[in-house]
Phi, psi and omega in degrees: 000318180295319178294321176296321177297314179299319182295315182287325175296321177298318177295323178297315179295323179295314179296317179295322178294320177295320179293325181292343177287340181248341182210183181290137177299321180296322179291320176300314181296314182298314181297319179296320180293320181294313182294317179293327176297316178300317180296319179295318179298316178300316181296317180296320181285324178295320179279352180054048181284135178289142178294137176286178178298159183301322183297323179292321178293325178293316177304312182295318181297314179297317180298317180293320182291308183289332177293323178291321176295322177297324178296317178297319178295323180294316178298320178297319179296319179296325182288346183269004179100180181054045188297318182298309181293321180296314180297320179295317180296319179296315179298319180294317180293325179301319180277325186291322181300309176297327178298312180298317180300315183290325178296321178288319186281317187245356180086177183285140174280188178291164184299323179296318179294321178300314178297319178298320178295317180296315179296322179297318178296320177296322180295320179300316180297313183294320182291319185280334188270115177239101182304334183294340183256012184281331182082199187285328185206176181245118179280129178297323179294320178297317179294322179295317177295319179297317178295319179297319177297318178298319177298319178296318177296318179296319177296324178297320177298319179294314182293321179293326176296318178294320181292327183296337179295338179264357181136121187293312186293317177291327175298315176300316183294314180297320177297321180290323177302311180294324179295319178297316179301314182296313185290327176292325175297318179296316180297320180292322182283328180224077183303135178300144182269345182282183180292138180269058178202163175074020182246351188293313183297311179298322179295316180296314179297313181297313181295322179295314179295322178297320179295317178296320176299319176298321179298311179297321179297314181300319179293318180297321183291341178271346185263348182196200182290143179296319184296321179295313180298318183294318181294315181294318179297327183285359174277009185302334177302335178298321178296319179297316181296317180296318179295320178296324179290321183283315187268328183249001180060033177266117184280134175290157177283165178299324178297318180291322176297318177297321178297321178294323176297317176297324179299318177298318178296318180297316179298319179299315181292320182287345178274349182286000000 
């Protein structure tokens, strides 16, 4: 489930990235969230799923809202330069926050799992970090925003895991409702300067894959330890890089290839 989540999240980022080359990233994100929310609402009502308890909906709502704000902060950090280092820091914090939470909440796992977690975190850093995109320098503000975004993403993983205990589909829907509200607030406060067209297809594909990835993650988080699910799911940049290599002929760096090798080792260890 975690690997499926990583694969679909990687595909979502690839579709969103392709759409962002022609239109605003925020518009691509907003359109994807709105369309996926409509699909989730229809599905919940068709299946006549009972609403979960209020606390589960609150967990999902908080996770969806702060996760959307973290996404806006991440995009802002990337726009300020030092993209390679910022993305790597964000990815590492995204996985590290759930790991720390689970160690405090559930205690230490076995030694093999500990080694797998460490290797997995190293793989996330190597895969996400591309020195070629860093530019001339590293902005302290960009790194601070990137770290804050990673903390927000990591907190979202924790909150979505809590929400999933009350029902995965309604948890996804409540999170998406809050996410749509947050991203629309961001768009209203800082309207994109690019053309307001050509973003719907990329947005729908990206939003749909992101929703499916969230579904797989929520299911994975209910089947085992949160830290294991979070680390494996956070390997999703590998999927984006592979798709870019296959479809756009963009070659990964040696560092990223090494990171993918470490990722395979980490998944093997975490599966024991």
